[in-house]
Legacy VTK file of the C-alpha trace (Angstrom):
# vtk DataFile Version 3.0
C-alpha trace
ASCII
DATASET POLYDATA
POINTS 493 float
67.396 165.315 77.572
65.547 163.480 80.215
66.956 162.295 83.616
65.115 159.093 85.146
65.925 158.501 89.071
64.833 155.748 91.102
63.737 156.062 94.626
64.750 152.776 97.081
61.897 151.181 98.968
61.122 153.506 102.135
63.071 156.724 100.286
61.144 159.654 100.006
61.356 162.494 97.508
62.901 164.945 99.694
65.931 162.497 100.797
66.244 161.876 97.056
66.462 165.808 95.696
67.378 167.454 99.016
68.050 171.484 98.211
68.889 170.499 94.233
68.174 173.087 92.176
65.900 171.035 89.267
65.286 173.384 86.216
62.276 174.326 85.031
62.886 173.390 81.809
65.078 170.189 82.834
62.646 167.013 82.696
63.818 164.797 85.644
61.747 161.973 86.203
61.236 159.592 89.529
60.338 155.914 90.006
58.811 154.826 93.050
58.101 151.059 93.319
55.707 150.086 96.146
55.187 146.293 96.222
53.634 145.324 92.302
52.511 149.565 91.589
55.084 151.747 89.821
54.667 155.572 89.503
56.518 158.190 87.795
56.872 161.396 88.928
58.073 164.798 87.477
60.147 166.952 89.736
61.174 170.713 89.209
61.275 174.113 90.421
59.970 177.517 89.095
63.144 178.670 90.822
65.813 177.983 92.609
64.391 179.187 95.942
61.184 177.976 95.266
59.539 174.746 96.538
59.951 171.416 94.737
57.079 170.941 92.530
55.973 167.019 91.778
52.967 165.938 89.746
52.171 162.296 88.485
53.735 161.364 85.206
52.376 157.847 84.952
51.823 154.188 86.380
52.399 151.151 85.362
48.708 150.188 84.959
48.425 153.125 82.546
50.587 155.250 79.723
54.459 155.365 80.862
53.835 159.055 79.713
51.914 161.964 79.666
50.635 162.908 76.161
50.664 166.380 76.516
53.520 168.818 75.829
56.175 169.092 78.541
55.086 172.950 78.779
51.140 171.849 78.896
51.645 169.760 82.171
53.956 173.066 83.197
51.521 176.005 82.375
51.629 177.781 86.023
54.743 179.477 87.049
52.980 179.235 90.746
52.658 183.278 91.223
56.535 183.586 90.880
57.693 187.417 90.184
59.401 188.055 87.312
62.037 191.046 86.452
61.599 192.743 83.461
62.714 195.196 81.783
61.158 197.622 79.594
60.796 201.109 77.824
58.656 204.814 77.912
58.686 205.411 74.366
55.139 207.009 74.461
55.053 210.743 74.969
51.368 211.327 75.476
49.575 210.126 78.220
45.665 209.969 77.203
44.355 206.446 77.933
43.413 205.277 74.476
47.150 205.856 73.305
48.507 204.050 76.536
47.087 200.925 75.684
46.198 200.741 72.423
49.958 201.541 70.524
52.677 199.679 68.995
54.981 202.168 71.320
55.688 201.166 74.735
55.180 202.724 78.063
55.807 201.986 81.944
53.319 203.158 84.846
53.435 201.309 88.098
54.722 198.308 86.850
52.137 198.151 84.118
53.388 197.718 80.614
51.423 199.340 78.297
50.790 198.997 74.152
50.766 195.852 72.072
53.849 194.388 74.142
52.307 194.819 77.318
48.633 193.401 76.010
51.008 190.538 74.865
52.447 190.168 77.860
49.298 190.837 80.369
47.558 187.788 78.440
51.030 185.830 79.681
50.747 186.778 83.062
47.154 185.142 83.152
47.802 182.244 81.204
50.979 181.315 83.179
50.625 182.764 86.117
53.345 184.791 87.097
53.953 188.631 87.716
56.332 190.832 86.982
58.677 194.059 88.363
59.301 196.601 85.669
62.077 198.587 85.535
63.430 201.006 83.214
67.122 201.482 81.928
68.297 204.535 82.643
69.597 205.109 78.931
65.939 204.582 77.428
67.537 202.711 74.764
66.976 199.222 73.287
70.439 197.906 73.231
73.624 198.444 71.725
77.013 198.168 72.051
79.854 200.302 72.975
83.072 200.997 72.288
83.998 198.322 75.109
81.632 195.694 73.514
79.253 196.344 76.751
75.632 196.334 75.939
73.282 198.945 77.269
69.623 199.438 76.914
67.221 196.755 77.618
69.594 194.303 76.099
72.077 195.144 78.786
69.988 194.652 81.831
68.757 191.434 80.598
72.686 190.195 79.464
73.865 191.582 83.176
70.736 189.570 84.595
70.002 193.101 85.958
66.229 191.731 84.301
65.011 188.095 83.392
63.407 189.609 80.178
63.119 192.274 78.156
59.149 193.466 76.611
59.934 196.146 74.474
59.950 196.955 70.813
63.445 194.588 70.721
64.156 193.671 67.059
65.537 189.999 66.263
69.234 191.064 65.209
72.219 188.290 64.787
74.572 189.991 67.375
71.952 189.755 70.023
71.665 185.614 69.387
74.799 185.075 71.510
74.301 187.068 74.521
70.154 186.560 74.985
67.413 184.051 73.996
64.689 185.481 71.486
61.158 184.256 72.121
58.809 183.604 68.960
58.369 186.807 66.856
55.642 189.053 68.265
55.266 191.699 65.672
56.788 192.818 62.214
57.468 196.268 61.548
58.055 197.975 58.237
60.818 200.550 58.042
60.423 203.746 56.059
61.992 206.979 55.509
59.980 210.180 56.580
59.784 213.483 55.305
58.197 216.566 55.443
55.554 216.926 52.834
56.477 219.113 50.167
54.191 222.253 48.317
51.608 221.358 46.337
52.481 221.536 42.678
50.479 223.652 40.025
49.122 221.414 37.386
48.683 223.063 34.159
47.045 220.862 32.203
44.585 219.586 35.064
41.639 221.176 32.864
42.820 219.359 29.728
43.303 216.092 31.683
39.746 215.072 31.919
39.314 213.834 28.491
41.924 211.729 26.150
43.730 213.023 23.255
41.394 210.257 21.371
38.011 212.088 22.800
39.488 215.340 21.636
39.984 214.509 18.532
36.892 212.857 17.744
34.782 215.799 18.723
36.963 217.807 16.408
35.920 215.151 13.616
32.145 215.396 14.600
32.787 219.123 14.636
33.971 218.755 11.176
31.717 216.453 9.776
28.496 218.120 10.935
29.527 221.110 9.410
29.908 219.536 6.077
26.339 217.867 6.958
24.848 221.211 7.636
26.172 222.621 4.698
25.035 219.689 2.312
21.316 219.665 4.131
20.970 223.203 3.613
22.011 223.177 -0.508
19.362 220.239 -0.470
17.275 222.377 1.433
17.469 225.132 -1.045
16.726 222.899 -3.880
13.529 221.563 -2.002
12.087 225.153 -1.364
12.442 224.597 2.613
15.408 226.955 3.497
15.319 230.470 2.430
19.145 231.594 0.804
21.719 232.594 2.903
25.437 233.929 2.172
27.218 231.470 4.555
30.379 229.917 3.590
31.771 226.385 4.763
33.972 228.896 7.400
30.224 229.780 9.324
29.362 226.271 9.391
32.249 225.414 11.432
31.731 228.158 13.830
27.950 227.153 14.322
28.575 223.961 14.854
31.996 224.812 16.972
29.694 226.870 18.926
26.842 224.624 19.443
28.903 222.004 20.704
31.708 223.789 22.812
29.775 227.159 23.899
25.589 226.373 23.677
25.872 228.918 21.382
22.707 230.217 19.601
22.371 231.274 16.185
21.579 234.662 14.343
18.672 232.601 12.025
16.799 229.321 12.608
17.607 226.535 9.944
13.853 225.742 8.571
14.236 222.138 7.440
13.869 218.826 9.458
17.204 217.874 8.734
19.170 220.370 9.493
17.484 220.951 12.872
18.217 217.642 14.001
22.119 218.577 13.044
21.707 221.226 15.583
19.881 219.444 18.289
22.625 216.564 18.200
25.242 219.037 18.572
23.620 220.623 21.286
23.133 217.522 23.023
26.510 216.500 22.422
27.919 219.704 24.141
25.528 219.538 26.923
26.968 216.007 28.153
30.665 217.104 27.503
30.125 219.815 29.882
28.396 217.701 32.486
31.256 214.986 32.132
33.958 217.531 31.698
33.116 219.524 34.861
32.374 216.631 36.749
36.260 215.004 35.687
37.858 218.759 36.489
36.415 218.767 39.981
37.860 215.416 40.853
41.469 216.320 39.136
40.933 219.416 41.221
40.222 217.414 44.212
44.032 215.600 44.154
46.544 217.656 45.065
49.967 216.350 43.303
52.617 217.233 45.783
55.805 215.603 44.252
58.210 213.864 46.089
61.900 215.011 45.662
63.166 211.462 46.548
61.314 208.691 46.399
63.858 205.792 47.766
67.157 205.453 50.048
69.077 205.419 46.828
67.887 208.729 45.780
68.309 210.262 49.074
71.885 208.724 49.692
72.884 211.310 46.789
70.682 214.282 47.323
73.396 215.838 50.018
71.030 218.542 50.669
68.929 216.389 53.334
69.892 215.778 56.820
69.606 211.441 57.464
68.997 210.704 61.220
67.496 207.588 62.887
67.420 207.033 66.784
70.165 206.742 68.657
70.884 202.926 69.641
67.896 201.791 67.762
67.928 198.390 65.410
67.457 200.959 62.415
70.865 202.223 63.244
72.634 198.748 64.107
71.025 196.967 60.868
72.840 199.791 58.596
76.125 199.441 60.672
76.208 195.374 60.278
74.613 195.552 56.217
76.786 194.315 53.840
74.785 196.027 50.662
77.316 198.846 49.078
74.474 201.315 49.176
73.518 200.722 53.074
77.140 200.623 53.876
77.687 204.132 52.321
75.025 205.409 53.534
75.907 204.544 57.055
79.636 205.763 56.799
79.266 209.037 55.189
75.355 210.226 56.353
75.067 208.452 59.742
78.475 207.349 61.653
79.918 211.074 61.588
76.546 212.298 63.474
75.933 209.878 66.061
75.959 212.260 68.470
73.031 214.249 66.623
70.910 211.668 66.083
67.167 212.072 67.775
66.522 210.034 71.383
63.179 208.705 70.335
60.515 208.788 67.604
58.978 211.903 68.516
61.920 214.118 68.858
62.764 212.866 65.277
59.350 213.578 63.689
59.373 216.859 65.328
62.626 217.607 63.521
61.393 216.842 60.119
58.716 219.447 60.945
61.394 222.234 62.079
63.868 221.505 59.631
63.197 222.161 56.109
65.230 219.236 54.413
65.152 216.416 56.960
64.867 212.588 56.261
63.952 210.332 59.459
64.151 206.215 59.128
62.106 204.956 61.758
59.522 202.041 61.762
55.945 202.995 60.327
54.072 201.605 63.141
55.910 203.529 65.619
55.533 206.814 63.987
51.329 206.701 63.516
50.670 207.611 66.801
51.957 211.120 66.640
50.966 212.271 63.535
47.491 213.878 64.796
50.400 216.006 67.504
53.024 216.763 64.925
52.994 220.730 63.537
53.248 219.921 59.623
52.030 217.011 57.327
54.859 214.146 56.799
54.673 211.420 53.793
56.270 208.396 53.880
58.618 207.768 50.548
57.060 205.096 48.499
60.312 202.583 48.772
60.175 201.030 52.594
64.010 200.529 53.657
63.640 196.862 55.122
61.443 195.167 57.329
62.400 193.493 61.151
61.045 191.058 63.363
60.582 191.917 67.272
60.497 189.684 69.431
60.640 189.162 73.873
64.474 188.544 75.064
65.459 186.618 77.736
68.955 185.549 79.657
70.716 183.799 77.328
70.610 180.464 79.234
66.414 181.142 80.697
64.983 178.202 81.716
61.408 179.941 80.971
62.276 179.976 77.110
60.981 176.995 76.068
57.785 178.085 77.878
57.080 181.223 76.493
58.019 180.143 72.793
55.321 177.514 73.572
52.605 179.781 74.578
53.335 181.782 72.374
52.631 179.528 69.464
49.368 178.804 71.049
48.492 182.434 70.987
49.123 182.525 67.402
47.651 179.436 66.438
44.042 179.919 68.655
43.925 183.450 67.050
44.640 185.661 69.851
47.707 187.135 68.539
45.794 188.158 65.506
43.083 190.077 67.917
45.886 191.728 70.060
46.918 192.954 66.563
43.665 194.072 65.004
42.827 195.886 69.104
46.032 197.657 68.695
44.541 201.384 67.425
46.557 202.535 64.955
46.458 206.463 64.350
45.590 207.671 60.841
46.939 211.253 59.204
44.729 214.270 60.255
41.666 214.895 58.064
40.271 218.130 57.083
36.990 218.446 59.591
33.589 218.726 57.793
32.430 217.145 54.431
33.523 220.223 52.209
37.425 220.280 51.347
37.591 223.774 50.696
39.615 224.656 47.105
43.093 226.173 47.521
44.327 229.357 45.369
46.880 226.628 43.503
44.182 224.808 41.994
42.679 227.399 40.255
46.059 229.500 39.381
45.657 228.198 35.969
42.477 229.402 34.878
43.009 233.091 36.952
46.550 232.997 34.946
44.854 232.357 31.506
41.474 234.760 32.375
44.066 237.780 33.528
46.391 237.239 30.277
42.910 236.998 28.159
42.026 240.218 29.827
45.390 242.170 29.475
46.021 240.874 25.548
42.278 242.110 24.537
43.586 245.765 26.622
45.871 245.681 24.862
44.379 245.176 21.652
42.115 247.847 22.048
44.832 249.955 22.536
46.154 249.312 19.331
43.128 249.886 17.467
42.654 253.167 18.511
46.461 254.075 18.373
46.026 253.100 14.602
42.327 254.764 14.229
43.764 257.776 15.883
47.174 257.635 13.426
44.831 257.364 10.451
42.621 260.172 11.243
45.862 262.318 11.603
46.896 261.558 8.240
43.813 262.173 6.735
LINES 1 494
493 0 1 2 3 4 5 6 7 8 9 10 11 12 13 14 15 16 17 18 19 20 21 22 23 24 25 26 27 28 29 30 31 32 33 34 35 36 37 38 39 40 41 42 43 44 45 46 47 48 49 50 51 52 53 54 55 56 57 58 59 60 61 62 63 64 65 66 67 68 69 70 71 72 73 74 75 76 77 78 79 80 81 82 83 84 85 86 87 88 89 90 91 92 93 94 95 96 97 98 99 100 101 102 103 104 105 106 107 108 109 110 111 112 113 114 115 116 117 118 119 120 121 122 123 124 125 126 127 128 129 130 131 132 133 134 135 136 137 138 139 140 141 142 143 144 145 146 147 148 149 150 151 152 153 154 155 156 157 158 159 160 161 162 163 164 165 166 167 168 169 170 171 172 173 174 175 176 177 178 179 180 181 182 183 184 185 186 187 188 189 190 191 192 193 194 195 196 197 198 199 200 201 202 203 204 205 206 207 208 209 210 211 212 213 214 215 216 217 218 219 220 221 222 223 224 225 226 227 228 229 230 231 232 233 234 235 236 237 238 239 240 241 242 243 244 245 246 247 248 249 250 251 252 253 254 255 256 257 258 259 260 261 262 263 264 265 266 267 268 269 270 271 272 273 274 275 276 277 278 279 280 281 282 283 284 285 286 287 288 289 290 291 292 293 294 295 296 297 298 299 300 301 302 303 304 305 306 307 308 309 310 311 312 313 314 315 316 317 318 319 320 321 322 323 324 325 326 327 328 329 330 331 332 333 334 335 336 337 338 339 340 341 342 343 344 345 346 347 348 349 350 351 352 353 354 355 356 357 358 359 360 361 362 363 364 365 366 367 368 369 370 371 372 373 374 375 376 377 378 379 380 381 382 383 384 385 386 387 388 389 390 391 392 393 394 395 396 397 398 399 400 401 402 403 404 405 406 407 408 409 410 411 412 413 414 415 416 417 418 419 420 421 422 423 424 425 426 427 428 429 430 431 432 433 434 435 436 437 438 439 440 441 442 443 444 445 446 447 448 449 450 451 452 453 454 455 456 457 458 459 460 461 462 463 464 465 466 467 468 469 470 471 472 473 474 475 476 477 478 479 480 481 482 483 484 485 486 487 488 489 490 491 492
């Protein structure tokens, strides 16, 4: 809506407006006539107790409206100090952690992390400052039994703050009590559990080659054995071979030894065709050995840690797991308000009865994952990566996520500045500044083993040791039986 007022001849703007609070988001135009000249002025106040701001909107000789957007014309708040609410969710005070993180922290009216960087850009673009307060509860905001809001949302709804700058989710029940800016970030909610034990894989030494390849090699051994037998007989007829007492079984063992064991023979064949068969068999054996060794190393380098559960539905049915999320967080509210049967059941049976036992923050939840054997923690993945290098155990995310949540800044429900901030954030998005801030935000990756080489663990070679040990035990047992039978025969004789 646009208001239009006309000044009488000789009347000033101060006489017309007086102490009237013309809100920042109101378009109030004043027409001033002087002889044949007509001018339009735009009039507004940044805040009720600030001076009246007057800027030329248009003249009769020029356009009667400005082509620029209203918030492009009003892109300066003139040093206004905005009461801001935020949170402390960072518990490691290194400078890079403080600035380059999706977590939020406050230090001397400076908001750290990704949201703080976005807010600092807005302060520079819109020429305002902030005084930052942290709610006593340290929560984002949820309703109590009396319907009152706490946390950052509570401060904004009670007008103790004009804006909340934190990772506040956009939910339907908050729409009626505050106003959201444009979306600032999207987080992916995951279930975090402690990494399980590495399973012993007994087929690692057979998996490098497929069944088809093993079959082809076996057929090759049989065919080469028959070829040796035929070529040897031909050599005998031609007088190129000396007579030998060898059966087809002996030729099979010879070919098998050449391919799989690179084993030599007691006697050397004299004919060229027999030697060629041996050369091909030894060459094939060498190639197989090299390829097999490389493939086995690659299989042993990948630890197969199988997860006990893979999604939220399986987790709900597994009562051995303790399921928790941050107290007063959007995750808890999302489950409470959900109409999906699985989420409703999970909230009523596994979350609601244990509200007093919920972790107070992300770090506490992750620490419980390490302390307790079967503990599942539901949290945005982006907020956990910060703490991974500082945990006492290795954690994993279930492959299937829970849901995605959108985050934004929150303002008073009737804030005169919400339009300005939505417009400016949209411009930051269109010009790529928002994407650059996302890219500059450091994401901590899970800790990696130091050094260029990874040591092999005992679990990797358990099959080899087991088979070798079993072979030694069986060999000793057979030797003992052989000696026993020999002794018995000697006694009988």
